[in-house]
C-alpha positions as CSV (number, residue, x, y, z in Angstrom):
1,M,-0.1,0.1,0.1
2,I,1.4,3.4,-0.9
3,T,1.1,5.6,2.0
4,N,2.4,9.0,0.1
5,P,0.1,9.2,-2.9
6,P,1.0,11.3,-6.1
7,R,-0.4,14.6,-5.9
8,G,-1.2,16.9,-8.7
9,T,-3.8,19.2,-10.5
10,I,-6.1,18.4,-13.3
11,F,-6.5,21.1,-16.1
12,R,-8.4,20.6,-19.2
13,G,-8.3,16.8,-19.0
14,E,-4.7,16.6,-18.1
15,L,-3.0,15.6,-14.9
16,R,-0.1,18.0,-14.2
17,L,2.7,17.2,-11.6
18,A,5.3,19.3,-10.2
19,F,8.9,18.4,-9.4
20,A,11.5,20.2,-7.5
21,Q,15.3,19.7,-7.5
22,R,18.1,21.6,-5.5
23,H,20.8,20.3,-8.1
24,H,20.4,19.7,-11.7
25,D,20.2,15.7,-12.0
26,A,18.5,14.6,-15.1
27,A,18.9,10.8,-14.1
28,N,17.4,11.3,-10.8
29,L,14.6,13.4,-12.1
30,K,13.8,10.8,-14.8
31,V,13.8,8.0,-12.1
32,E,11.3,10.2,-10.0
33,I,9.1,10.8,-12.8
34,E,8.7,7.0,-13.5
35,R,8.2,6.4,-9.9
36,V,5.4,8.9,-9.7
37,T,3.9,7.7,-13.0
38,Q,3.8,4.2,-11.8
39,S,2.2,5.3,-8.6
40,V,-0.5,7.3,-10.6
41,Q,-1.3,4.1,-12.7
42,K,-1.6,2.0,-9.5
43,Y,-4.1,4.3,-8.0
44,L,-6.1,4.3,-11.6
45,N,-6.0,0.6,-11.6
46,W,-7.6,0.6,-8.0
47,C,-10.0,2.9,-9.0
48,E,-10.9,1.0,-12.0
49,E,-11.5,-1.9,-9.8
50,M,-13.9,-0.2,-7.8
51,I,-15.7,1.8,-10.3
52,K,-16.2,-0.8,-13.1
53,P,-18.5,-3.2,-11.2
54,F,-20.5,-0.3,-9.7
55,N,-21.0,1.2,-13.1
56,D,-22.0,-2.2,-14.3
57,Q,-24.5,-2.7,-11.5
58,L,-25.8,0.8,-11.8
59,P,-28.3,0.4,-14.5
60,G,-30.0,-2.4,-12.5
61,F,-30.2,-0.4,-9.4
62,A,-31.8,2.5,-11.4
63,R,-34.4,0.1,-12.8
64,E,-35.3,-1.1,-9.4
65,A,-35.6,2.4,-7.9
66,L,-37.4,4.2,-10.7
67,P,-40.7,2.4,-10.2
68,H,-40.6,3.1,-6.4
69,R,-39.8,6.8,-7.1
70,K,-42.7,7.0,-9.7
71,Q,-45.2,5.4,-7.4
72,K,-44.1,7.8,-4.6
73,L,-44.5,10.8,-6.5
74,S,-47.9,9.9,-8.1
75,K,-49.1,9.2,-4.7
76,D,-47.7,12.6,-3.3
77,M,-49.4,14.4,-6.3
78,N,-52.7,12.7,-5.9
79,I,-52.7,13.6,-2.2
80,L,-52.3,17.3,-3.2
81,A,-55.1,17.2,-5.8
82,E,-57.4,15.5,-3.1
83,L,-56.5,18.2,-0.7
84,G,-57.7,21.0,-3.4
85,I,-54.4,23.0,-3.3
86,P,-55.0,25.9,-6.2
87,V,-52.9,26.2,-8.9
88,R,-50.6,29.3,-8.4
89,K,-48.0,30.5,-10.9
90,R,-44.7,31.0,-9.7
91,G,-43.6,34.5,-10.9
92,T,-45.8,36.8,-12.9
93,I,-48.5,35.5,-15.2
94,P,-51.5,37.3,-16.7
95,S,-54.6,36.3,-14.7
96,T,-58.2,37.3,-15.1
97,V,-61.3,37.4,-12.8
98,A,-62.2,33.9,-14.2
99,I,-58.9,32.1,-13.6
100,P,-57.4,31.3,-10.1
101,V,-53.8,31.4,-10.6
102,R,-53.9,32.4,-7.1
103,R,-55.9,31.6,-4.3
104,K,-58.6,34.5,-4.1
105,T,-62.3,35.0,-4.1
106,I,-63.9,35.4,-7.4
107,S,-65.8,38.5,-6.9
108,M,-69.5,38.7,-8.3
109,P,-72.1,41.6,-8.5
110,Q,-73.8,41.9,-5.3
111,S,-77.2,42.3,-7.0
112,N,-76.7,38.8,-8.4
113,I,-75.9,37.2,-5.1
114,T,-78.5,35.4,-3.1
115,H,-78.4,32.9,-0.1
116,S,-79.0,30.2,-2.4
117,S,-76.1,31.4,-4.9
118,K,-73.3,28.9,-5.4
119,P,-69.7,30.2,-6.3
120,P,-69.0,30.1,-10.0
121,D,-67.1,27.1,-11.4
122,P,-63.4,27.4,-11.9
123,T,-62.2,28.1,-15.3
124,L,-58.6,28.3,-16.6
125,S,-58.0,31.9,-18.4
126,E,-57.0,31.8,-22.0
127,A,-53.5,33.2,-20.8
128,A,-52.9,30.7,-18.1
129,Y,-53.9,27.9,-20.3
130,Q,-51.4,29.3,-23.2
131,Q,-48.9,29.3,-20.6
132,I,-49.3,25.6,-19.8
133,I,-49.1,24.6,-23.3
134,K,-46.1,26.6,-23.8
135,T,-44.5,24.9,-20.7
136,M,-45.5,21.4,-22.5
137,G,-44.5,22.7,-25.9
138,D,-40.9,23.7,-24.8
139,M,-40.5,19.8,-24.1
140,A,-40.0,19.3,-27.6
141,L,-37.0,21.2,-27.7
142,V,-35.7,18.9,-24.9
143,I,-36.7,15.7,-26.8
144,E,-35.1,17.0,-30.0
145,R,-31.8,17.9,-28.2
146,N,-31.6,14.5,-26.1
147,P,-33.3,12.1,-28.4
148,T,-31.5,9.0,-27.0
149,A,-32.8,10.0,-23.6
150,F,-36.4,9.4,-24.6
151,E,-36.3,6.6,-27.4
152,H,-36.7,3.7,-24.7
153,L,-39.1,5.5,-22.6
154,T,-42.9,4.3,-22.2
155,E,-45.8,6.6,-22.5
156,E,-46.1,6.7,-18.7
157,E,-42.4,7.5,-18.2
158,I,-42.6,10.1,-21.0
159,R,-45.7,11.6,-18.9
160,F,-43.6,12.0,-15.9
161,Q,-41.0,14.1,-17.9
162,F,-43.8,16.6,-18.7
163,L,-45.0,16.5,-15.0
164,I,-41.8,17.8,-13.8
165,P,-41.7,21.3,-15.4
166,L,-45.6,21.6,-14.9
167,N,-44.9,20.9,-11.1
168,A,-42.1,23.4,-11.0
169,L,-44.2,26.2,-12.5
170,Y,-47.5,25.3,-10.8
171,E,-46.5,24.1,-7.5
172,G,-47.3,20.7,-7.6
173,N,-50.6,20.7,-8.8
174,A,-50.2,18.7,-11.9
175,T,-50.8,15.0,-11.2
176,A,-50.5,11.7,-12.9
177,E,-53.5,9.2,-13.1
178,T,-55.7,11.4,-11.2
179,F,-59.3,10.0,-11.1
180,S,-61.5,12.0,-12.9
181,Y,-65.2,11.5,-14.0
182,Q,-65.3,8.4,-15.9
183,G,-61.9,7.2,-15.9
184,K,-58.2,8.2,-15.4
185,T,-56.5,11.0,-17.1
186,D,-52.7,11.2,-18.1
187,I,-52.1,14.8,-16.8
188,Q,-54.5,16.9,-14.9
189,I,-54.3,20.3,-13.0
190,R,-57.1,20.9,-10.3
191,H,-58.3,24.0,-8.3
192,E,-60.0,23.5,-5.2
193,G,-60.4,19.7,-6.1
194,K,-62.2,20.7,-9.7
195,P,-60.3,19.8,-12.8
196,I,-59.4,23.1,-14.7
197,F,-57.0,21.2,-17.3
198,T,-56.9,17.6,-18.7
199,A,-54.3,16.3,-21.1
200,E,-54.0,12.8,-22.5
201,C,-50.6,11.2,-23.6
202,K,-50.6,8.8,-26.6
203,F,-48.1,7.2,-29.1
204,W,-49.3,7.8,-32.8
205,G,-51.1,4.9,-33.8
206,G,-52.9,6.7,-37.1
207,P,-55.9,8.5,-37.6
208,K,-58.2,6.0,-35.9
209,S,-56.1,6.0,-32.8
210,L,-56.1,9.7,-32.7
211,T,-59.9,9.9,-33.0
212,E,-60.3,7.1,-30.1
213,T,-57.7,9.3,-28.1
214,V,-60.2,12.5,-28.4
215,D,-63.1,10.1,-27.5
216,Q,-61.1,8.9,-24.5
217,L,-60.0,12.6,-23.3
218,L,-64.1,13.6,-23.8
219,A,-65.0,10.6,-21.4
220,Y,-62.6,12.2,-18.8
221,V,-63.6,15.9,-18.7
222,T,-66.3,17.3,-16.6
223,W,-68.7,20.0,-17.7
224,R,-66.8,22.6,-16.1
225,D,-63.3,21.1,-17.8
226,T,-63.0,23.1,-21.0
227,K,-59.4,23.5,-21.5
228,T,-57.8,20.2,-22.8
229,A,-54.6,18.8,-24.7
230,I,-53.3,16.0,-26.4
231,L,-49.5,15.3,-26.2
232,L,-48.9,13.0,-29.4
233,F,-45.7,11.1,-29.6
234,N,-44.5,9.9,-33.0
235,K,-42.0,6.9,-33.3
236,N,-42.7,6.6,-37.0
237,K,-39.8,7.7,-39.5
238,N,-41.7,10.1,-41.5
239,F,-43.0,12.9,-38.9
240,S,-44.1,15.3,-41.7
241,Q,-46.9,12.5,-42.9
242,V,-47.8,12.3,-39.1
243,L,-48.5,16.1,-39.0
244,E,-50.5,16.3,-42.1
245,Q,-53.0,13.9,-40.7
246,I,-53.7,15.8,-37.3
247,E,-56.0,18.6,-39.0
248,P,-58.1,16.5,-41.0
249,T,-58.6,13.8,-38.5
250,L,-60.1,16.2,-36.0
251,R,-62.3,18.1,-38.7
252,A,-63.7,14.7,-39.3
253,H,-64.5,14.0,-35.6
254,S,-68.2,13.9,-34.7
255,R,-67.7,16.8,-32.0
256,F,-65.5,19.2,-34.3
257,V,-66.8,22.9,-34.2
258,R,-63.9,24.9,-35.9
259,F,-60.4,24.7,-36.4
260,E,-58.6,27.6,-34.6
261,G,-55.3,27.3,-36.4
262,K,-51.7,26.2,-35.8
263,K,-49.2,28.1,-33.8
264,N,-46.0,26.4,-35.2
265,E,-45.6,23.2,-37.2
266,T,-46.4,21.1,-34.4
267,E,-48.9,22.8,-32.5
268,Y,-52.7,22.6,-33.3
269,Q,-55.7,24.3,-31.6
270,F,-59.5,23.2,-32.0
271,T,-62.8,23.9,-30.7
272,I,-64.8,20.7,-29.9
273,S,-68.3,20.2,-28.3
274,H,-68.9,18.6,-24.9
275,P,-70.1,15.2,-25.5
276,N,-73.2,15.7,-23.2
277,D,-73.8,19.4,-24.1
278,A,-73.4,20.5,-27.6
279,A,-73.6,24.2,-26.6
280,R,-70.6,23.9,-24.2
281,H,-67.3,24.2,-26.1
282,I,-63.9,22.6,-25.2
283,T,-60.5,23.9,-26.2
284,L,-58.4,21.3,-27.6
285,T,-54.5,21.7,-28.2
286,V,-52.8,18.8,-30.0
287,L,-49.0,19.0,-29.5
288,A,-46.9,16.5,-31.6
289,F,-43.4,15.2,-30.7
290,D,-40.8,13.4,-32.7
291,I,-39.2,10.6,-30.9
292,P,-36.8,8.3,-32.3
293,R,-37.6,4.6,-32.5
294,D,-35.8,2.5,-30.1
295,N,-33.6,-0.2,-31.9
C-alpha cells in the first residue's frame, strides 16, 4: 500500500505534476518521474477495480429504484389534488377574474348574489392555458436535443417528464393518473379539487387511434373542464406525414366545431363540443413530438 500518494492538479483533462530539485540531475529526475507515473497508474487501476463493477450494476439499481420513485411521486401528487390546493403560478403570469392562478375569492356583482347562490365554477383563463401549453411545448426542444434519453421510454415514463416542469411552474398541482369523472387522465391540474386542465398522452397509431384518443379525453372531462390537450408522440420515420393527418382527423370528428389554427408546425388548436352538451365548447390543443424509434 502506498502511504504517500502522488499529488497534482487536473487542468483541461490533463494531470499536471510538479517536480523540484536542488541540483540539476536529469537521471534522478527521470527516475522520480517514472516512480510517480507508476504510482498514478496503480491508483487508476485500483479506482477501475472499484468503479467498473459499480457502473455495471448501476443500471440495475436505477431500474429497481425508478418504479418506487414514480409510485411515491404519483401518490404525493394525488394527495395534493385531493386536498384541493389551488394552481398558483410562480412568478408573474397574466390572470383574469375567471382564472384562479392564485387563491382568491372570485368577486360577483352584489345584485346577483342570493343566499342560495353557488360560487362560479373555476375556469382556466386563456392566458394561463397558453402558458401551460407553452410549458409542455418547450419539452419538444428537450426531446429534440436529447433524443436518446427518450427513445426507450414508455408513455407513462414520458408523461412524468412533462409533470416535472408543470409541477415546477404550478407548485405541485399537476398530477398523474388522477381519477376524474369516468376514468383516469394522464395529466390533470385541479383547483379546489375541481379539474381546470386535462391532457392525454399517446403514441401515434394512425388517424383512428387519434380519434379514439379524442373520445377518451372527452370521456374524462367534466362539464366545467373546458381546457384540454393531447400530447402525441411519434416514433414513425416520417414525422411530416403524421403532422399532415392531425387537422383532417380532428375535422372529421363528430364533436369538431372549428379549427383555430396552428401556432407552429407541431401545435394545433381546435374547438370541440362537450359530448353531453353541444352548446358547451372545449378548447383542445394537439401537441406533436417526434421521438426516435428504439432499436
